[in-house]
All heavy atoms as atom14 arrays in JSON, in Angstrom:
{
  "sequence": "MLTKSASGQIVRALVHHRPLGAALCFSAELRDRLRGTVPADLFHQG",
  "atom14_mask": [
    [1, 1, 1, 1, 1, 1, 1, 1, 0, 0, 0, 0, 0, 0],
    [1, 1, 1, 1, 1, 1, 1, 1, 0, 0, 0, 0, 0, 0],
    [1, 1, 1, 1, 1, 1, 1, 0, 0, 0, 0, 0, 0, 0],
    [1, 1, 1, 1, 1, 1, 1, 1, 1, 0, 0, 0, 0, 0],
    [1, 1, 1, 1, 1, 1, 0, 0, 0, 0, 0, 0, 0, 0],
    [1, 1, 1, 1, 1, 0, 0, 0, 0, 0, 0, 0, 0, 0],
    [1, 1, 1, 1, 1, 1, 0, 0, 0, 0, 0, 0, 0, 0],
    [1, 1, 1, 1, 0, 0, 0, 0, 0, 0, 0, 0, 0, 0],
    [1, 1, 1, 1, 1, 1, 1, 1, 1, 0, 0, 0, 0, 0],
    [1, 1, 1, 1, 1, 1, 1, 1, 0, 0, 0, 0, 0, 0],
    [1, 1, 1, 1, 1, 1, 1, 0, 0, 0, 0, 0, 0, 0],
    [1, 1, 1, 1, 1, 1, 1, 1, 1, 1, 1, 0, 0, 0],
    [1, 1, 1, 1, 1, 0, 0, 0, 0, 0, 0, 0, 0, 0],
    [1, 1, 1, 1, 1, 1, 1, 1, 0, 0, 0, 0, 0, 0],
    [1, 1, 1, 1, 1, 1, 1, 0, 0, 0, 0, 0, 0, 0],
    [1, 1, 1, 1, 1, 1, 1, 1, 1, 1, 0, 0, 0, 0],
    [1, 1, 1, 1, 1, 1, 1, 1, 1, 1, 0, 0, 0, 0],
    [1, 1, 1, 1, 1, 1, 1, 1, 1, 1, 1, 0, 0, 0],
    [1, 1, 1, 1, 1, 1, 1, 0, 0, 0, 0, 0, 0, 0],
    [1, 1, 1, 1, 1, 1, 1, 1, 0, 0, 0, 0, 0, 0],
    [1, 1, 1, 1, 0, 0, 0, 0, 0, 0, 0, 0, 0, 0],
    [1, 1, 1, 1, 1, 0, 0, 0, 0, 0, 0, 0, 0, 0],
    [1, 1, 1, 1, 1, 0, 0, 0, 0, 0, 0, 0, 0, 0],
    [1, 1, 1, 1, 1, 1, 1, 1, 0, 0, 0, 0, 0, 0],
    [1, 1, 1, 1, 1, 1, 0, 0, 0, 0, 0, 0, 0, 0],
    [1, 1, 1, 1, 1, 1, 1, 1, 1, 1, 1, 0, 0, 0],
    [1, 1, 1, 1, 1, 1, 0, 0, 0, 0, 0, 0, 0, 0],
    [1, 1, 1, 1, 1, 0, 0, 0, 0, 0, 0, 0, 0, 0],
    [1, 1, 1, 1, 1, 1, 1, 1, 1, 0, 0, 0, 0, 0],
    [1, 1, 1, 1, 1, 1, 1, 1, 0, 0, 0, 0, 0, 0],
    [1, 1, 1, 1, 1, 1, 1, 1, 1, 1, 1, 0, 0, 0],
    [1, 1, 1, 1, 1, 1, 1, 1, 0, 0, 0, 0, 0, 0],
    [1, 1, 1, 1, 1, 1, 1, 1, 1, 1, 1, 0, 0, 0],
    [1, 1, 1, 1, 1, 1, 1, 1, 0, 0, 0, 0, 0, 0],
    [1, 1, 1, 1, 1, 1, 1, 1, 1, 1, 1, 0, 0, 0],
    [1, 1, 1, 1, 0, 0, 0, 0, 0, 0, 0, 0, 0, 0],
    [1, 1, 1, 1, 1, 1, 1, 0, 0, 0, 0, 0, 0, 0],
    [1, 1, 1, 1, 1, 1, 1, 0, 0, 0, 0, 0, 0, 0],
    [1, 1, 1, 1, 1, 1, 1, 0, 0, 0, 0, 0, 0, 0],
    [1, 1, 1, 1, 1, 0, 0, 0, 0, 0, 0, 0, 0, 0],
    [1, 1, 1, 1, 1, 1, 1, 1, 0, 0, 0, 0, 0, 0],
    [1, 1, 1, 1, 1, 1, 1, 1, 0, 0, 0, 0, 0, 0],
    [1, 1, 1, 1, 1, 1, 1, 1, 1, 1, 1, 0, 0, 0],
    [1, 1, 1, 1, 1, 1, 1, 1, 1, 1, 0, 0, 0, 0],
    [1, 1, 1, 1, 1, 1, 1, 1, 1, 0, 0, 0, 0, 0],
    [1, 1, 1, 1, 0, 0, 0, 0, 0, 0, 0, 0, 0, 0]
  ],
  "atom14_positions": [
    [[0.81, -1.14, -0.04], [0.05, -0.01, -0.02], [0.78, 1.28, -0.01], [1.85, 1.33, 0.74], [-0.85, -0.02, 1.26], [-1.77, 1.26, 1.31], [-2.72, 1.48, 2.82], [-2.98, -0.18, 3.51], [0.0, 0.0, 0.0], [0.0, 0.0, 0.0], [0.0, 0.0, 0.0], [0.0, 0.0, 0.0], [0.0, 0.0, 0.0], [0.0, 0.0, 0.0]],
    [[0.61, 2.15, -0.87], [1.33, 3.43, -0.92], [0.39, 4.5, -0.45], [-0.68, 4.63, -0.96], [1.73, 3.69, -2.36], [2.86, 2.72, -2.95], [3.04, 3.08, -4.34], [4.07, 2.61, -2.06], [0.0, 0.0, 0.0], [0.0, 0.0, 0.0], [0.0, 0.0, 0.0], [0.0, 0.0, 0.0], [0.0, 0.0, 0.0], [0.0, 0.0, 0.0]],
    [[0.79, 5.39, 0.51], [0.08, 6.5, 0.96], [0.75, 7.8, 0.39], [2.05, 7.94, 0.38], [0.09, 6.56, 2.55], [-0.28, 5.45, 2.97], [-0.63, 7.59, 3.02], [0.0, 0.0, 0.0], [0.0, 0.0, 0.0], [0.0, 0.0, 0.0], [0.0, 0.0, 0.0], [0.0, 0.0, 0.0], [0.0, 0.0, 0.0], [0.0, 0.0, 0.0]],
    [[-0.01, 8.53, -0.24], [0.35, 9.85, -0.77], [-0.07, 11.01, -0.03], [-1.08, 11.04, 0.62], [-0.07, 10.03, -2.26], [0.5, 9.0, -3.17], [0.13, 9.21, -4.59], [0.7, 8.19, -5.61], [0.27, 8.5, -6.98], [0.0, 0.0, 0.0], [0.0, 0.0, 0.0], [0.0, 0.0, 0.0], [0.0, 0.0, 0.0], [0.0, 0.0, 0.0]],
    [[0.73, 12.08, -0.11], [0.42, 13.41, 0.62], [-0.67, 14.05, -0.51], [-0.79, 13.7, -1.52], [1.67, 14.34, 0.86], [2.09, 14.72, -0.43], [0.0, 0.0, 0.0], [0.0, 0.0, 0.0], [0.0, 0.0, 0.0], [0.0, 0.0, 0.0], [0.0, 0.0, 0.0], [0.0, 0.0, 0.0], [0.0, 0.0, 0.0], [0.0, 0.0, 0.0]],
    [[-1.2, 15.19, 0.17], [-2.15, 16.06, -0.55], [-1.44, 16.53, -1.9], [-2.1, 16.6, -2.84], [-2.55, 17.18, 0.2], [0.0, 0.0, 0.0], [0.0, 0.0, 0.0], [0.0, 0.0, 0.0], [0.0, 0.0, 0.0], [0.0, 0.0, 0.0], [0.0, 0.0, 0.0], [0.0, 0.0, 0.0], [0.0, 0.0, 0.0], [0.0, 0.0, 0.0]],
    [[-0.1, 16.66, -1.88], [0.5, 17.09, -3.13], [0.87, 16.01, -4.05], [1.53, 16.23, -5.05], [1.82, 17.8, -2.8], [2.72, 16.99, -2.1], [0.0, 0.0, 0.0], [0.0, 0.0, 0.0], [0.0, 0.0, 0.0], [0.0, 0.0, 0.0], [0.0, 0.0, 0.0], [0.0, 0.0, 0.0], [0.0, 0.0, 0.0], [0.0, 0.0, 0.0]],
    [[0.66, 14.74, -3.72], [0.77, 13.6, -4.6], [2.15, 12.87, -4.36], [2.45, 11.93, -5.01], [0.0, 0.0, 0.0], [0.0, 0.0, 0.0], [0.0, 0.0, 0.0], [0.0, 0.0, 0.0], [0.0, 0.0, 0.0], [0.0, 0.0, 0.0], [0.0, 0.0, 0.0], [0.0, 0.0, 0.0], [0.0, 0.0, 0.0], [0.0, 0.0, 0.0]],
    [[2.94, 13.29, -3.3], [4.17, 12.59, -3.05], [3.88, 11.45, -2.18], [3.06, 11.33, -1.32], [5.18, 13.53, -2.26], [5.6, 14.61, -3.16], [6.6, 15.4, -2.24], [6.42, 15.84, -1.15], [7.76, 15.78, -2.86], [0.0, 0.0, 0.0], [0.0, 0.0, 0.0], [0.0, 0.0, 0.0], [0.0, 0.0, 0.0], [0.0, 0.0, 0.0]],
    [[4.69, 10.28, -2.44], [4.52, 9.03, -1.63], [5.2, 9.29, -0.29], [6.33, 9.69, -0.21], [5.15, 7.82, -2.36], [4.35, 7.62, -3.72], [5.18, 6.52, -1.41], [5.05, 6.55, -4.52], [0.0, 0.0, 0.0], [0.0, 0.0, 0.0], [0.0, 0.0, 0.0], [0.0, 0.0, 0.0], [0.0, 0.0, 0.0], [0.0, 0.0, 0.0]],
    [[4.36, 9.13, 0.81], [5.02, 9.46, 2.09], [5.09, 8.21, 2.96], [5.68, 8.25, 3.96], [4.12, 10.47, 2.84], [4.21, 11.77, 2.07], [2.77, 10.0, 2.9], [0.0, 0.0, 0.0], [0.0, 0.0, 0.0], [0.0, 0.0, 0.0], [0.0, 0.0, 0.0], [0.0, 0.0, 0.0], [0.0, 0.0, 0.0], [0.0, 0.0, 0.0]],
    [[4.38, 7.1, 2.46], [4.66, 5.82, 3.25], [4.3, 4.6, 2.26], [3.46, 4.71, 1.49], [3.57, 5.86, 4.34], [3.7, 4.71, 5.29], [2.65, 5.02, 6.37], [2.96, 3.89, 7.47], [2.25, 3.75, 8.52], [1.34, 4.63, 8.76], [2.52, 2.89, 9.4], [0.0, 0.0, 0.0], [0.0, 0.0, 0.0], [0.0, 0.0, 0.0]],
    [[5.03, 3.59, 2.55], [4.89, 2.43, 1.72], [4.89, 1.23, 2.7], [5.77, 1.06, 3.49], [6.08, 2.03, 0.65], [0.0, 0.0, 0.0], [0.0, 0.0, 0.0], [0.0, 0.0, 0.0], [0.0, 0.0, 0.0], [0.0, 0.0, 0.0], [0.0, 0.0, 0.0], [0.0, 0.0, 0.0], [0.0, 0.0, 0.0], [0.0, 0.0, 0.0]],
    [[3.77, 0.48, 2.52], [3.62, -0.75, 3.51], [3.5, -2.0, 2.67], [2.77, -2.05, 1.61], [2.38, -0.61, 4.25], [2.41, 0.62, 5.24], [0.94, 0.72, 5.89], [3.41, 0.47, 6.29], [0.0, 0.0, 0.0], [0.0, 0.0, 0.0], [0.0, 0.0, 0.0], [0.0, 0.0, 0.0], [0.0, 0.0, 0.0], [0.0, 0.0, 0.0]],
    [[4.19, -3.06, 3.08], [4.05, -4.36, 2.39], [3.93, -5.37, 3.44], [4.62, -5.46, 4.41], [5.45, -4.77, 1.66], [5.29, -6.19, 1.01], [5.71, -3.72, 0.52], [0.0, 0.0, 0.0], [0.0, 0.0, 0.0], [0.0, 0.0, 0.0], [0.0, 0.0, 0.0], [0.0, 0.0, 0.0], [0.0, 0.0, 0.0], [0.0, 0.0, 0.0]],
    [[2.75, -6.15, 3.39], [2.46, -7.11, 4.3], [2.43, -8.6, 3.54], [1.43, -8.83, 3.02], [1.09, -7.01, 5.09], [1.1, -5.61, 5.69], [1.62, -5.46, 7.03], [0.55, -4.4, 5.39], [1.55, -4.31, 7.4], [0.8, -3.68, 6.42], [0.0, 0.0, 0.0], [0.0, 0.0, 0.0], [0.0, 0.0, 0.0], [0.0, 0.0, 0.0]],
    [[3.67, -9.17, 3.45], [3.57, -10.38, 2.83], [4.47, -11.5, 3.49], [5.33, -11.14, 4.39], [4.51, -10.3, 1.48], [3.75, -9.65, 0.3], [2.71, -8.65, 0.54], [3.67, -9.68, -0.93], [2.16, -8.22, -0.52], [2.86, -8.83, -1.56], [0.0, 0.0, 0.0], [0.0, 0.0, 0.0], [0.0, 0.0, 0.0], [0.0, 0.0, 0.0]],
    [[4.18, -12.64, 3.32], [4.91, -13.9, 3.84], [4.96, -14.84, 2.78], [4.14, -14.91, 1.89], [4.22, -14.33, 5.04], [4.18, -13.41, 6.23], [3.88, -14.15, 7.56], [4.02, -13.21, 8.59], [3.12, -12.8, 9.47], [2.0, -13.44, 9.52], [3.44, -12.02, 10.4], [0.0, 0.0, 0.0], [0.0, 0.0, 0.0], [0.0, 0.0, 0.0]],
    [[6.07, -15.54, 2.76], [7.14, -15.83, 3.72], [8.17, -14.54, 3.69], [8.11, -13.85, 2.6], [7.79, -17.16, 3.34], [7.59, -17.19, 1.86], [6.09, -16.45, 1.64], [0.0, 0.0, 0.0], [0.0, 0.0, 0.0], [0.0, 0.0, 0.0], [0.0, 0.0, 0.0], [0.0, 0.0, 0.0], [0.0, 0.0, 0.0], [0.0, 0.0, 0.0]],
    [[8.92, -14.53, 4.58], [9.8, -13.37, 4.69], [10.76, -13.27, 3.46], [10.92, -12.08, 3.05], [10.78, -13.51, 6.01], [11.77, -12.43, 6.08], [11.19, -11.09, 6.33], [12.63, -12.71, 7.44], [0.0, 0.0, 0.0], [0.0, 0.0, 0.0], [0.0, 0.0, 0.0], [0.0, 0.0, 0.0], [0.0, 0.0, 0.0], [0.0, 0.0, 0.0]],
    [[11.3, -14.32, 2.93], [12.15, -14.26, 1.85], [11.53, -13.64, 0.59], [12.2, -12.71, -0.05], [0.0, 0.0, 0.0], [0.0, 0.0, 0.0], [0.0, 0.0, 0.0], [0.0, 0.0, 0.0], [0.0, 0.0, 0.0], [0.0, 0.0, 0.0], [0.0, 0.0, 0.0], [0.0, 0.0, 0.0], [0.0, 0.0, 0.0], [0.0, 0.0, 0.0]],
    [[10.31, -13.88, 0.33], [9.52, -13.32, -0.72], [9.28, -11.82, -0.46], [9.46, -11.02, -1.41], [8.23, -14.15, -0.89], [0.0, 0.0, 0.0], [0.0, 0.0, 0.0], [0.0, 0.0, 0.0], [0.0, 0.0, 0.0], [0.0, 0.0, 0.0], [0.0, 0.0, 0.0], [0.0, 0.0, 0.0], [0.0, 0.0, 0.0], [0.0, 0.0, 0.0]],
    [[8.99, -11.51, 0.75], [8.81, -10.01, 1.06], [10.07, -9.3, 0.82], [10.07, -8.08, 0.38], [8.32, -9.87, 2.52], [0.0, 0.0, 0.0], [0.0, 0.0, 0.0], [0.0, 0.0, 0.0], [0.0, 0.0, 0.0], [0.0, 0.0, 0.0], [0.0, 0.0, 0.0], [0.0, 0.0, 0.0], [0.0, 0.0, 0.0], [0.0, 0.0, 0.0]],
    [[11.22, -9.83, 1.35], [12.52, -9.13, 1.1], [12.86, -8.85, -0.42], [13.3, -7.91, -0.88], [13.55, -9.89, 1.82], [13.44, -9.84, 3.38], [14.61, -10.77, 4.02], [13.32, -8.56, 3.99], [0.0, 0.0, 0.0], [0.0, 0.0, 0.0], [0.0, 0.0, 0.0], [0.0, 0.0, 0.0], [0.0, 0.0, 0.0], [0.0, 0.0, 0.0]],
    [[12.56, -10.08, -1.11], [12.83, -9.94, -2.63], [11.78, -8.83, -3.21], [12.32, -8.02, -4.02], [12.47, -11.27, -3.19], [12.88, -11.38, -4.99], [0.0, 0.0, 0.0], [0.0, 0.0, 0.0], [0.0, 0.0, 0.0], [0.0, 0.0, 0.0], [0.0, 0.0, 0.0], [0.0, 0.0, 0.0], [0.0, 0.0, 0.0], [0.0, 0.0, 0.0]],
    [[10.61, -8.77, -2.88], [9.68, -7.94, -3.25], [10.12, -6.46, -3.01], [10.18, -5.45, -3.77], [8.26, -8.09, -2.79], [7.12, -7.28, -3.16], [6.83, -7.3, -4.5], [6.58, -6.3, -2.32], [5.85, -6.44, -5.03], [5.58, -5.45, -2.87], [5.18, -5.53, -4.15], [0.0, 0.0, 0.0], [0.0, 0.0, 0.0], [0.0, 0.0, 0.0]],
    [[10.58, -6.25, -1.73], [11.11, -4.89, -1.36], [12.35, -4.46, -2.17], [12.4, -3.3, -2.52], [11.43, -4.97, 0.14], [12.01, -3.71, 0.58], [0.0, 0.0, 0.0], [0.0, 0.0, 0.0], [0.0, 0.0, 0.0], [0.0, 0.0, 0.0], [0.0, 0.0, 0.0], [0.0, 0.0, 0.0], [0.0, 0.0, 0.0], [0.0, 0.0, 0.0]],
    [[13.22, -5.32, -2.36], [14.39, -5.04, -3.32], [13.92, -4.77, -4.62], [14.37, -3.77, -5.25], [15.38, -6.2, -3.32], [0.0, 0.0, 0.0], [0.0, 0.0, 0.0], [0.0, 0.0, 0.0], [0.0, 0.0, 0.0], [0.0, 0.0, 0.0], [0.0, 0.0, 0.0], [0.0, 0.0, 0.0], [0.0, 0.0, 0.0], [0.0, 0.0, 0.0]],
    [[12.98, -5.39, -5.16], [12.43, -5.07, -6.56], [11.78, -3.72, -6.64], [12.07, -3.02, -7.49], [11.48, -6.26, -6.99], [10.9, -5.97, -8.47], [12.07, -6.21, -9.47], [13.14, -6.84, -9.23], [11.89, -5.65, -10.63], [0.0, 0.0, 0.0], [0.0, 0.0, 0.0], [0.0, 0.0, 0.0], [0.0, 0.0, 0.0], [0.0, 0.0, 0.0]],
    [[10.92, -3.38, -5.5], [10.42, -2.13, -5.49], [11.34, -1.05, -5.45], [11.27, 0.13, -6.05], [9.44, -2.01, -4.21], [8.06, -2.52, -4.4], [7.31, -2.45, -3.05], [7.23, -1.95, -5.49], [0.0, 0.0, 0.0], [0.0, 0.0, 0.0], [0.0, 0.0, 0.0], [0.0, 0.0, 0.0], [0.0, 0.0, 0.0], [0.0, 0.0, 0.0]],
    [[12.48, -1.16, -4.63], [13.6, -0.19, -4.49], [14.16, 0.06, -5.83], [14.27, 1.21, -6.16], [14.59, -0.89, -3.56], [15.84, 0.17, -3.29], [17.0, -0.56, -2.7], [17.56, -1.6, -3.66], [17.87, -2.86, -3.33], [17.73, -3.23, -2.07], [18.15, -3.68, -4.19], [0.0, 0.0, 0.0], [0.0, 0.0, 0.0], [0.0, 0.0, 0.0]],
    [[14.31, -1.07, -6.6], [15.08, -0.89, -7.9], [14.1, -0.15, -8.87], [14.43, 0.73, -9.62], [15.48, -2.19, -8.52], [16.51, -2.83, -7.79], [17.2, -2.15, -6.85], [16.74, -4.11, -7.9], [0.0, 0.0, 0.0], [0.0, 0.0, 0.0], [0.0, 0.0, 0.0], [0.0, 0.0, 0.0], [0.0, 0.0, 0.0], [0.0, 0.0, 0.0]],
    [[12.75, -0.49, -8.81], [11.87, 0.09, -9.85], [11.54, 1.55, -9.41], [11.09, 2.3, -10.27], [10.59, -0.82, -9.94], [10.92, -2.02, -10.64], [9.66, -2.88, -10.75], [9.9, -4.13, -11.43], [9.11, -4.63, -12.33], [8.11, -4.03, -12.81], [9.55, -5.84, -12.83], [0.0, 0.0, 0.0], [0.0, 0.0, 0.0], [0.0, 0.0, 0.0]],
    [[11.52, 1.89, -8.12], [11.12, 3.23, -7.7], [12.29, 4.21, -7.52], [12.15, 5.3, -7.03], [10.32, 3.19, -6.54], [8.9, 2.41, -6.62], [8.28, 2.27, -5.34], [8.08, 3.2, -7.53], [0.0, 0.0, 0.0], [0.0, 0.0, 0.0], [0.0, 0.0, 0.0], [0.0, 0.0, 0.0], [0.0, 0.0, 0.0], [0.0, 0.0, 0.0]],
    [[13.53, 3.7, -7.94], [14.75, 4.6, -7.86], [14.47, 5.88, -8.58], [14.0, 6.04, -9.65], [15.83, 3.82, -8.53], [17.17, 4.54, -8.33], [18.33, 3.72, -8.98], [18.31, 2.24, -8.81], [18.73, 1.67, -7.63], [19.32, 2.31, -6.71], [18.74, 0.31, -7.64], [0.0, 0.0, 0.0], [0.0, 0.0, 0.0], [0.0, 0.0, 0.0]],
    [[14.86, 6.92, -7.66], [14.62, 8.3, -8.15], [13.19, 8.85, -7.81], [12.98, 10.14, -7.89], [0.0, 0.0, 0.0], [0.0, 0.0, 0.0], [0.0, 0.0, 0.0], [0.0, 0.0, 0.0], [0.0, 0.0, 0.0], [0.0, 0.0, 0.0], [0.0, 0.0, 0.0], [0.0, 0.0, 0.0], [0.0, 0.0, 0.0], [0.0, 0.0, 0.0]],
    [[12.29, 8.0, -7.44], [10.93, 8.45, -6.97], [10.8, 8.33, -5.41], [10.25, 9.29, -4.79], [9.89, 7.58, -7.54], [10.02, 7.7, -9.07], [8.51, 7.92, -7.24], [0.0, 0.0, 0.0], [0.0, 0.0, 0.0], [0.0, 0.0, 0.0], [0.0, 0.0, 0.0], [0.0, 0.0, 0.0], [0.0, 0.0, 0.0], [0.0, 0.0, 0.0]],
    [[11.35, 7.13, -4.98], [11.28, 6.97, -3.49], [12.66, 6.7, -2.98], [13.38, 5.97, -3.61], [10.42, 5.68, -3.16], [10.36, 5.4, -1.69], [8.97, 5.98, -3.74], [0.0, 0.0, 0.0], [0.0, 0.0, 0.0], [0.0, 0.0, 0.0], [0.0, 0.0, 0.0], [0.0, 0.0, 0.0], [0.0, 0.0, 0.0], [0.0, 0.0, 0.0]],
    [[13.07, 7.34, -1.86], [14.61, 7.15, -1.48], [14.79, 5.5, -1.22], [14.0, 4.93, -0.61], [14.59, 7.81, 0.05], [13.54, 8.78, -0.21], [12.37, 8.21, -0.98], [0.0, 0.0, 0.0], [0.0, 0.0, 0.0], [0.0, 0.0, 0.0], [0.0, 0.0, 0.0], [0.0, 0.0, 0.0], [0.0, 0.0, 0.0], [0.0, 0.0, 0.0]],
    [[15.83, 5.18, -1.7], [16.43, 3.66, -1.71], [16.48, 3.2, -0.23], [16.23, 2.01, 0.05], [17.52, 3.51, -2.65], [0.0, 0.0, 0.0], [0.0, 0.0, 0.0], [0.0, 0.0, 0.0], [0.0, 0.0, 0.0], [0.0, 0.0, 0.0], [0.0, 0.0, 0.0], [0.0, 0.0, 0.0], [0.0, 0.0, 0.0], [0.0, 0.0, 0.0]],
    [[16.84, 4.11, 0.68], [17.16, 3.6, 2.07], [15.86, 3.37, 2.83], [15.85, 2.74, 3.91], [18.02, 4.66, 2.77], [17.28, 5.99, 3.02], [16.33, 6.29, 2.3], [17.79, 6.73, 3.73], [0.0, 0.0, 0.0], [0.0, 0.0, 0.0], [0.0, 0.0, 0.0], [0.0, 0.0, 0.0], [0.0, 0.0, 0.0], [0.0, 0.0, 0.0]],
    [[14.59, 3.53, 2.31], [13.43, 3.02, 2.84], [13.15, 1.62, 2.57], [12.2, 1.08, 3.19], [12.29, 3.91, 2.36], [12.34, 5.45, 2.58], [11.19, 6.05, 1.99], [12.31, 5.57, 4.17], [0.0, 0.0, 0.0], [0.0, 0.0, 0.0], [0.0, 0.0, 0.0], [0.0, 0.0, 0.0], [0.0, 0.0, 0.0], [0.0, 0.0, 0.0]],
    [[13.99, 1.06, 1.78], [13.7, -0.33, 1.36], [14.87, -1.29, 1.83], [15.81, -0.94, 2.25], [13.6, -0.53, -0.21], [12.42, 0.11, -0.76], [12.51, 1.5, -1.24], [11.23, -0.47, -0.86], [11.51, 2.13, -1.76], [10.16, 0.23, -1.34], [10.39, 1.54, -1.83], [0.0, 0.0, 0.0], [0.0, 0.0, 0.0], [0.0, 0.0, 0.0]],
    [[14.51, -2.6, 1.9], [15.46, -3.64, 2.23], [16.83, -3.5, 1.46], [16.73, -3.31, 0.2], [14.94, -4.96, 2.19], [15.8, -6.1, 2.33], [16.37, -6.34, 3.64], [16.44, -7.14, 1.57], [17.21, -7.35, 3.77], [17.25, -7.84, 2.44], [0.0, 0.0, 0.0], [0.0, 0.0, 0.0], [0.0, 0.0, 0.0], [0.0, 0.0, 0.0]],
    [[17.89, -3.45, 2.03], [19.18, -3.37, 1.35], [20.12, -4.6, 1.3], [21.05, -4.52, 0.67], [19.96, -2.26, 2.2], [19.4, -0.91, 2.28], [19.18, -0.26, 1.0], [20.09, -0.26, 0.1], [18.03, 0.36, 0.92], [0.0, 0.0, 0.0], [0.0, 0.0, 0.0], [0.0, 0.0, 0.0], [0.0, 0.0, 0.0], [0.0, 0.0, 0.0]],
    [[19.46, -5.75, 1.75], [20.28, -7.07, 1.65], [20.4, -7.55, 0.3], [21.27, -8.09, -0.09], [0.0, 0.0, 0.0], [0.0, 0.0, 0.0], [0.0, 0.0, 0.0], [0.0, 0.0, 0.0], [0.0, 0.0, 0.0], [0.0, 0.0, 0.0], [0.0, 0.0, 0.0], [0.0, 0.0, 0.0], [0.0, 0.0, 0.0], [0.0, 0.0, 0.0]]
  ]
}
């Protein structure tokens, strides 16, 4: 789930998935695809 501010900026990203390995992989993929839009340090760095 992505939450946007009134100006349209993404201010929060939530992912509720299991198993953990799949959730971490998903987080890394989001980090790569949203590069330049969402700060990379908000995502799993492993």
